[in-house]
C-alpha positions in Angstrom: 122.9 106.6 119.7 120.9 104.1 120.5 118.3 101.9 118.1 114.6 100.1 119.4 112.7 98.9 116.9 109.0 97.2 117.7 105.5 96.8 116.5 102.2 98.3 117.1 98.3 97.6 116.0 96.8 99.5 113.9 92.6 99.8 113.5 92.0 97.1 111.2 94.7 94.5 112.6 97.6 95.2 110.4 100.9 95.2 111.7 102.8 98.0 111.3 106.9 98.3 112.2 108.8 101.2 114.0 112.0 102.3 115.1 113.0 104.9 116.8 116.8 106.3 117.5 117.9 108.3 120.9 121.2 110.5 121.0 123.0 109.5 123.7 122.6 112.9 126.3 119.4 114.6 126.9 117.1 115.1 123.4 116.1 118.6 122.3 112.4 117.0 120.8 111.4 114.6 118.6 111.2 114.8 115.2 108.2 111.9 113.6 109.6 110.5 110.4 107.2 110.1 107.9 108.7 108.4 104.6 107.6 108.1 101.2 106.0 105.5 98.4 107.3 102.5 98.1 110.4 103.4 100.4 111.1 102.2 104.0 112.6 103.7 107.2 115.2 101.9 106.5 116.3 104.4 104.2 117.2 107.3 106.9 119.6 105.9 108.7 121.6 108.4 107.9 119.5 111.2 108.6 118.6 109.5 112.2 122.8 109.7 112.6 122.2 113.4 111.9 119.6 114.8 114.0 120.7 112.3 116.5 123.6 114.0 116.5 122.1 116.8 116.8 120.1 115.7 119.6 117.1 114.9 118.8 114.5 111.7 119.2 113.9 110.4 115.6 110.9 108.7 115.6 110.0 106.5 112.3 107.2 103.7 110.6 106.9 101.8 107.7 103.2 102.4 106.4 100.7 99.7 105.7 101.8 97.8 102.7 105.3 99.3 102.5 109.2 97.7 104.0 108.6 95.7 107.1 104.5 96.4 107.6 101.6 94.1 107.4 99.2 94.8 104.2 99.2 94.7 100.5 102.3 96.0 99.2 102.0 99.6 98.1 98.2 99.9 98.8 95.7 101.3 100.7 91.7 101.3 100.8 91.6 105.0 101.7 93.6 107.9 102.8 92.4 107.8 106.4 94.1 104.3 106.4 97.2 106.4 106.3 96.0 109.1 108.6 94.9 106.7 111.4 97.9 105.1 111.3 100.2 108.3 111.6 97.6 109.4 114.4 98.5 106.0 116.5 102.3 105.9 116.3 102.2 110.1 117.3 100.1 109.3 120.3 102.5 106.0 121.1 105.8 108.5 120.8 103.8 111.3 122.7 103.2 108.8 125.0 107.3 107.6 125.2 108.5 111.1 125.6 106.5 113.1 127.6 107.4 116.7 127.6 109.3 117.0 124.7 108.6 119.0 121.5 107.3 117.2 118.8 108.3 117.9 115.3 106.8 115.9 112.3 109.7 115.1 109.0 108.2 114.3 105.5 109.4 113.2 102.0 107.6 112.8 99.5 104.3 110.8 99.9 105.2 111.0 103.5 105.5 115.3 103.5 101.9 114.4 101.7 100.7 112.7 104.7 102.2 115.1 107.3 100.6 118.0 105.8 97.0 116.4 106.1 98.0 114.8 109.7 98.6 118.2 110.6 96.0 120.5 108.4 93.3 117.8 110.8 94.5 119.1 114.2 97.7 121.4 114.8 97.6 121.1 118.5 100.5 119.7 119.8 102.6 119.7 116.9 106.0 122.5 117.1 106.6 122.5 113.4 106.7 120.4 111.0 109.8 119.8 108.3 108.6 118.8 103.9 111.4 117.2 101.6 110.4 117.0 98.4 106.5 116.9 98.9 103.9 115.8 97.0 101.5 118.6 97.6 100.4 118.9 94.0 99.5 116.6 90.9 101.6 117.9 88.1 101.0 120.2 84.8 101.8 116.6 82.7 99.0 114.7 84.5 96.0 116.3 82.3 92.8 116.7 83.7 91.4 114.4 81.3 93.8 111.5 82.6 92.8 112.3 86.2 89.3 111.7 85.3 90.4 107.8 84.0 92.2 107.4 87.0 89.7 108.2 88.7 87.4 106.2 87.3 89.7 103.3 87.0 90.5 103.8 90.9 86.4 103.6 91.7 85.7 100.5 89.9 89.5 98.6 90.7 91.1 100.2 92.9 94.1 97.6 92.7 94.6 97.9 89.1 97.9 99.1 88.9 98.2 101.3 85.6 102.6 103.3 86.6 104.8 103.0 89.0 107.9 105.4 89.7 111.5 106.0 87.8 113.6 105.1 90.2 116.4 106.9 87.8 114.7 110.2 89.5 115.4 109.7 92.6 118.8 111.3 93.1 122.0 112.1 90.8 124.1 109.8 92.7 124.1 106.6 91.0 124.8 104.5 94.2 122.0 105.5 95.8 119.9 104.4 92.5 121.4 101.4 92.3 121.0 100.6 96.1 117.5 101.5 95.9 117.0 98.9 92.8 118.5 96.5 95.0 116.9 97.0 98.3 114.0 94.3 98.7 112.0 96.2 101.1 111.6 99.1 98.0 108.9 98.4 96.1 109.9 99.3 92.7 107.0 98.0 90.9 103.4 99.7 89.4 101.3 102.0 91.6 97.5 101.0 92.4 95.4 103.3 90.9 93.6 103.7 94.4 96.5 104.5 96.4 97.3 107.3 93.7 93.5 108.5 93.6 93.3 109.2 97.1 97.2 110.8 97.1 95.2 113.3 94.5 92.1 114.1 96.4 94.2 115.2 99.6 96.6 117.3 97.1 93.7 119.0 95.8 92.0 119.9 99.3 95.2 121.4 100.4 95.8 124.5 99.2 92.2 125.9 100.6 93.5 124.9 103.8 96.3 126.6 104.2 95.3 129.8 105.5 95.1 127.9 108.6 98.4 127.0 109.2 100.0 128.5 112.1 103.4 127.2 112.9 106.5 126.8 111.7 107.5 125.1 108.6 111.0 124.0 107.2 110.5 123.0 103.1 113.3 121.9 100.9 112.8 120.9 97.4 115.3 120.4 94.1 114.7 121.7 91.8 115.4 118.7 89.3 112.8 117.4 91.1 111.1 114.7 88.8 108.4 113.1 90.9 107.4 115.7 93.1 106.7 118.8 91.1 108.3 121.9 92.9 105.2 124.1 92.3 103.4 122.4 95.3 105.9 123.8 97.8 106.2 127.4 95.8 102.0 126.9 95.8 102.1 126.0 100.0 104.6 129.0 100.5 102.2 131.7 98.8 99.1 130.1 100.8 100.0 130.0 104.4 100.2 133.5 105.2 99.3 132.8 108.8 103.0 130.8 109.2 106.7 131.0 110.0 108.0 129.4 106.7 112.2 128.6 105.9 112.2 127.2 102.6 114.7 125.8 100.5 115.1 125.6 96.7 117.8 123.5 96.1 119.4 124.6 92.5 119.9 121.1 90.4 119.1 118.6 93.2 116.9 116.1 92.4 113.5 114.4 94.0 115.3 113.0 97.5 117.9 116.1 98.7 118.8 114.0 101.6 120.6 111.5 98.9 121.9 113.7 97.2 126.1 114.6 96.9 124.8 118.4 98.9 122.8 116.3 101.7 124.8 117.6 104.0 124.6 121.3 103.5 120.8 120.2 103.5 120.9 118.6 106.4 122.6 120.9 107.7 120.3 123.6 107.0 117.1 121.2 108.7 119.2 120.8 111.6 119.8 124.8 111.7 116.1 125.1 111.8 115.2 123.0 114.3 117.7 124.1 116.4 116.0 127.8 116.1 112.3 126.7 115.8 112.6 123.7 119.2 115.0 126.9 120.7 113.9 129.9 119.8 116.5 132.6 120.8 
């Protein structure tokens, strides 16, 4: 496996960091990996290793305000900023690997962004894979709380009312410890503006699911306390024109690629990739 890094300048001048892992032999396809809220691409080194061993190029970016990218920490003015960064990176990756099939892989918020991007234009995408995707606002967040949250976002988008419970990411204590000790991981509170942008995107998805007409891999732990598994079920029920393979991993937490059962999960993903990229 070979690894290269670089940056590109986003539409508004923000510097976006990215990394590409390339297999030693011929590549079957490119997997564009989109990480989750508050984290960074470096946490997916083991995922990249598994995928490159299977013959896939893996390309990932640190979202603006995340990891080694520029911008105010874990903050966006609008959902469109994420969409424009992802589209620009995709164009760059496709230009660097012409002729190879493209699969988008998103975890948590990254799954949300992959869905938003794909619903905008499926052309050129061979398939999408979603890990613990944030596709639905949890039932524990009441309509009244939503209204208050949205109101705060309009007048004070930078206000940070709440954060994520790091102990919920994995059942492996070493993973949680490393997450909390990682200087590139943001463990503070999330801005109201970013939260509202993601919630609005989630609300817009279900009516558009029938337009999806491509292979989709869904992986979700049934003990996910951070991204409601009901969102994955809702996608599976609503995307009636898509070819969906779903895996609901009993008892696994939010980061299914970082659970003790990660070998099984990654094996399922690789098997799906092989079938999707080169179907028999």
